[in-house]
C-alpha positions in Angstrom: -4.3 23.7 18.2 -1.6 21.1 18.2 0.7 21.2 15.2 1.3 17.8 13.3 3.9 17.3 10.8 3.8 14.2 8.5 7.0 13.5 6.7 6.1 11.6 3.3 3.5 12.1 0.8 2.4 8.4 -0.1 -0.9 7.2 0.5 0.1 6.0 4.2 1.1 9.9 4.9 -1.7 11.4 3.0 -4.4 9.4 5.1 -2.5 9.8 8.4 -2.6 13.7 7.6 -6.2 13.6 6.7 -7.0 11.5 10.1 -5.2 13.8 12.2 -6.8 16.9 10.6 -10.1 15.4 11.2 -9.0 15.1 15.0 -8.4 19.0 15.2 -4.7 19.0 14.5 -3.0 21.8 12.5 -1.5 19.6 9.7 1.4 20.1 7.5 3.0 17.3 5.1 6.3 17.6 3.5 7.4 15.3 0.4 10.9 15.4 -1.0 9.6 14.9 -4.3 6.0 15.1 -5.9 3.6 13.9 -3.5 2.0 10.3 -4.1 4.5 9.5 -6.8 6.7 6.6 -4.9 5.6 3.0 -4.0 1.9 4.2 -3.4 1.6 5.3 -7.1 3.5 2.4 -8.5 1.2 -0.1 -6.7 -1.1 -2.2 -8.5 -4.1 -1.5 -6.0 -5.3 -4.9 -5.1 -7.1 -4.6 -2.1 -6.0 -7.5 -0.3 -2.6 -8.9 0.5 -1.5 -11.4 -2.0 -2.1 -15.3 -0.8 -3.3 -13.5 2.6 -3.2 -16.8 4.2 0.9 -16.6 4.1 0.8 -13.2 5.8 0.7 -12.7 9.8 -2.5 -12.0 11.6 -1.2 -8.7 12.3 -1.0 -7.8 8.7 -4.7 -9.4 7.9 -6.2 -7.5 10.9 -5.1 -4.1 9.1 -6.4 -5.3 5.9 -9.6 -6.5 7.1 -10.2 -3.2 8.9 -9.2 -1.3 5.9 -11.2 -3.3 3.4 -14.4 -2.8 5.1 -13.5 1.1 4.9 -12.4 1.2 1.5 -16.0 1.6 -0.2 -17.0 4.6 1.5 -13.3 6.2 1.5 -13.3 5.8 -2.5 -16.8 7.3 -2.7 -16.1 10.3 -0.4 -12.8 10.9 -2.4 -14.7 11.0 -5.7 -17.4 13.1 -4.3 -15.0 15.6 -2.7 -12.4 15.8 -5.5 -14.4 14.7 -8.6 -11.5 12.2 -9.0 -12.7 8.6 -9.7 -10.1 6.3 -7.9 -12.0 3.4 -9.8 -13.0 1.2 -7.1 -13.7 -2.1 -8.6 -15.2 -5.1 -6.8 -14.7 -7.7 -9.2 -13.2 -10.4 -6.9 -9.7 -12.1 -7.1 -8.7 -15.6 -8.5 -5.8 -17.4 -7.0 -4.0 -20.1 -8.6 -1.3 -21.6 -6.6 0.1 -25.0 -4.8 -0.5 -23.9 -1.3 -2.1 -26.5 1.3 -5.9 -26.4 0.5 -6.5 -27.2 4.2 -4.5 -24.2 5.2 -6.1 -21.9 2.7 -9.7 -23.0 4.2 -8.7 -22.7 7.9 -7.6 -18.9 7.1 -10.8 -18.4 5.5 -12.8 -19.8 8.3 -10.9 -17.9 10.9 -11.1 -14.7 9.2 -14.8 -15.1 8.1 -13.7 -14.6 4.6 -15.7 -15.6 1.6 -13.8 -18.3 -0.3 -14.9 -20.6 -3.3 -12.7 -23.7 -4.3 -12.8 -23.9 -8.2 -12.8 -26.9 -10.4 -10.7 -26.4 -13.8 -14.1 -26.4 -15.5 -15.6 -23.5 -13.0 -12.5 -21.7 -13.4 -12.8 -21.9 -17.2 -16.3 -20.8 -17.2 -15.4 -17.6 -15.1 -12.4 -16.7 -17.2 -12.6 -18.7 -20.6 -9.6 -16.9 -22.0 -7.0 -17.9 -19.2 -4.2 -20.5 -20.0 -4.4 -21.4 -16.3 -1.5 -23.4 -15.2 -1.6 -26.4 -13.0 -2.6 -26.0 -9.4 -5.4 -25.4 -7.1 -7.8 -22.5 -7.8 -9.7 -20.3 -5.4 -12.0 -17.2 -5.8 -12.0 -14.7 -3.3 -15.3 -12.9 -4.6 -15.0 -9.9 -2.1 -11.5 -8.7 -3.2 -11.6 -5.3 -4.9 -9.0 -3.4 -6.8 -8.3 0.4 -6.9 -6.5 2.4 -9.4 -3.6 3.9 -7.7 -2.5 6.8 -9.6 -6.1 8.1 -9.6 -6.3 7.2 -6.1 -3.4 9.1 -5.3 -4.4 12.3 -7.0 -7.9 12.1 -5.3 -6.2 11.7 -1.9 -3.9 14.5 -2.5 -6.6 16.7 -3.6 -8.7 15.6 -0.5 -6.1 16.3 2.0 -5.6 19.9 0.6 -9.2 20.6 0.6 -9.3 19.7 4.2 -6.8 21.9 5.2 -3.5 19.9 5.1 -0.7 22.4 4.2 1.1 20.4 1.8 4.8 21.1 0.9 6.4 19.3 -2.0 10.0 19.2 -3.0 11.2 19.5 0.5 13.5 16.8 1.6 13.7 15.7 5.5 17.2 15.6 7.0 16.7 14.9 10.5 14.2 15.1 13.4 14.6 18.0 15.8 15.0 17.0 19.1 15.2 19.3 22.3 15.9 17.0 25.2 13.9 13.9 24.7 10.9 15.7 22.6 10.8 15.9 19.0 10.0 19.7 18.0 10.0 19.3 14.4 12.1 18.4 11.3 15.1 20.0 9.9 15.0 19.9 5.7 16.7 21.2 3.0 14.2 24.1 2.9 14.9 25.1 6.4 13.3 24.0 9.9 9.7 22.9 10.2 8.2 23.3 13.9 5.6 21.0 15.1 4.2 19.3 18.4 3.9 16.0 16.7 6.0 14.7 14.1 5.0 11.4 12.2 7.5 9.7 9.9 5.4 8.0 7.0 8.4 8.0 4.4 8.3 4.4 3.3 11.7 3.3 2.2 13.4 6.4 3.0 12.2 6.3 6.7 15.0 4.9 8.6 17.4 7.9 8.9 14.5 10.0 10.6 13.9 7.4 13.3 17.2 7.0 15.1 17.5 7.8 18.6 19.7 7.2 21.7 20.1 3.7 22.4 16.9 2.5 19.9 17.3 0.8 16.7 15.0 2.0 14.2 12.5 -0.4 12.6 14.2 -2.7 9.9 13.1 -1.3 6.7 14.8 -1.5 3.1 13.9 -0.4 -0.3 12.7 -3.5 -2.5 12.2 -2.5 -6.0 8.9 -3.7 -7.8 8.2 -3.4 -11.8 5.0 -3.5 -13.6 3.6 -3.4 -17.2 0.5 -1.9 -18.3 -0.8 -3.7 -21.7 -3.3 -1.5 -23.8 -5.8 -4.3 -24.4 -9.3 -3.0 -25.1 -11.7 -5.8 -26.0 -9.5 -8.6 -24.1 -11.7 -10.5 -21.6 -10.5 -10.4 -18.0 -13.3 -10.1 -15.4 -11.2 -10.8 -12.3 -7.7 -10.0 -10.6 -5.9 -13.3 -11.2 -2.8 -14.1 -9.0 -0.6 -16.8 -10.0 2.0 -17.7 -7.6 3.0 -14.0 -6.6 2.3 -12.5 -10.0 -0.8 -11.2 -11.1 -3.0 -9.6 -13.7 -5.3 -6.6 -13.1 -8.0 -5.4 -15.4 -8.9 -1.7 -15.6 -12.3 -0.4 -16.7 -10.9 1.1 -19.8 -9.3 -2.0 -21.2 -5.9 -1.5 -19.5 -4.4 -4.9 -18.1 -1.4 -4.8 -15.5 1.0 -7.1 -14.9 3.1 -7.5 -11.8 5.0 -7.5 -10.2 8.8 -8.3 -9.4 10.6 -8.4 -6.3 14.3 -7.3 -6.5 16.6 -5.9 -3.8 18.6 -3.1 -5.7 19.0 -0.6 -3.0 17.5 2.8 -4.1 17.7 2.1 -7.6 14.2 2.7 -8.9 15.3 2.1 -12.8 13.3 -0.2 -14.7 15.1 -3.3 -16.2 15.0 -5.5 -19.5 14.8 -8.6 -17.4 11.9 -7.7 -15.4 9.9 -6.3 -18.9 10.8 -9.5 -20.4 9.7 -11.7 -17.5 6.4 -9.8 -16.9 5.7 -9.8 -20.5 6.2 -13.7 -20.8 4.1 -14.3 -17.9 1.4 -12.0 -19.0 1.3 -13.8 -22.6 1.4 -17.2 -21.2 -1.7 -16.6 -18.7 -3.7 -14.5 -21.2 -2.6 -15.3 -24.7 -4.6 -12.5 -26.2 -2.2 -10.1 -24.5 0.2 -11.2 -27.2 -1.4 -8.8 -29.5 -1.8 -6.1 -27.1 1.1 -3.2 -27.0 2.7 -2.5 -23.8 1.7 0.8 -22.7 4.0 1.4 -19.9 6.8 -0.2 -17.9 7.5 1.4 -14.4 9.2 0.8 -10.9 8.5 1.6 -7.4 10.5 1.1 -4.0 8.5 -0.8 -1.5 9.4 -0.5 2.3 10.3 -3.8 3.0 10.3 -5.5 6.2 11.2 -8.9 7.4 7.6 -10.0 8.1 5.6 -7.4 6.4 4.1 -6.2 9.8 4.3 -2.4 9.9 5.6 -0.2 12.9 2.7 2.1 13.9 3.9 3.4 17.1 5.3 6.1 19.2 9.1 6.3 19.4 10.2 4.5 22.5 12.6 7.3 23.6 11.7 10.7 22.0 8.3 12.0 22.9 6.3 13.4 20.0 7.9 11.3 17.4 5.7 8.6 15.7 6.0 5.9 12.9 3.8 4.7 10.4 6.2 2.7 8.2 7.3 -0.9 6.9 4.1 -1.8 5.2 5.9 -3.6 2.2 3.6 -4.9 -0.3 0.4 -4.0 1.6 0.5 -0.1 1.8 -2.3 0.6 -0.4 -4.6 -2.3 1.1 -3.8 -1.3 5.0 -3.6 2.4 4.7 -6.8 3.4 6.0 -6.6 1.4 9.0 -3.0 2.3 9.6 -4.0 6.0 9.5 -6.8 5.7 12.1 -4.7 3.3 14.4 -2.2 6.1 14.4 -4.2 9.0 14.8 -6.1 7.2 17.4 -3.0 6.4 19.6 -1.8 9.8 19.2 -5.0 11.6 20.5 -5.3 9.0 23.4 -8.5 7.5 21.6 -9.1 3.9 22.4 -8.2 1.8 19.0 -10.1 -0.7 17.8 -7.2 -2.7 16.7 -4.5 -4.0 19.2 -1.6 -1.7 18.8 0.7 -4.0 20.6 1.1 -6.2 17.3 2.5 -2.8 15.6 4.6 -1.6 18.4 8.3 -0.4 18.0 10.5 -3.6 17.6 12.7 -4.3 20.6 16.2 -4.0 20.3 
């Protein structure tokens, strides 16, 4: 049985481990800290790119393939582990100044349900919103999922399916013999493998160097979020207003997010972000002014210039693969990203065109 080693315990890494395990690999996963507790845990869990018409077709193709997989995946994780990831198909309202013709053309091209809402229709759907000026659209099929619960379920499911999960193991470098990856050197000693898959998010770049090859351009981008304890506050949909959003949860928690801040690997929360997100939430949903802030956190996204991840073999080192650079769309695109890598690694013809996610040229 071939041995696969996954570096990184976020959602992309966990689902990649699961996909390879189901294809017959012996799979180990190493994570430098706690599993599922970096960018994936910190994300809001909207199962759509924000304003998806602004993203390249390659991102939307991954998202479309993943969206069709999410209901069954969420159900399977719940049934397998007893942890409900709280998949919620409530739709997403978007209020923005984007070109309506461009938005409609995108929806037609992707065969996506889209409704243009007049102000009276928007008020009827969300009567407590103080909606700002701008065009309003409803994407009725957009769902959300509760990231911390999802990550706990995905971790438990991977272990139940036979993935050897090692936490507190920091990867230092990929071990290369000739032009072939043979494992990973870590602060806990070497790990041997026939296949090494780097899914380490913002920490991936040092592991993907090679002779004469530039690694994918990935940088940490801090995002901060707030959670309001707001039982009884009415909000039916995810609401997106010019890159910021509110997300309702089943227990009355409402999330407000998120910021974009290039601060290196500093994942501390800031007073400025807390103030900006609080003011945004209060202005959009005034009832939140009476709700206490229950939590404030930050995560480091694996930023990339165009948001298109690299899901591909290393161009020089055999047996070394990357599944990295998902930026703000790691949760929504994780299922299709994992399946694409597993298909390519096993020589299975993939349903998505892998050229779009090939290793970027020098």
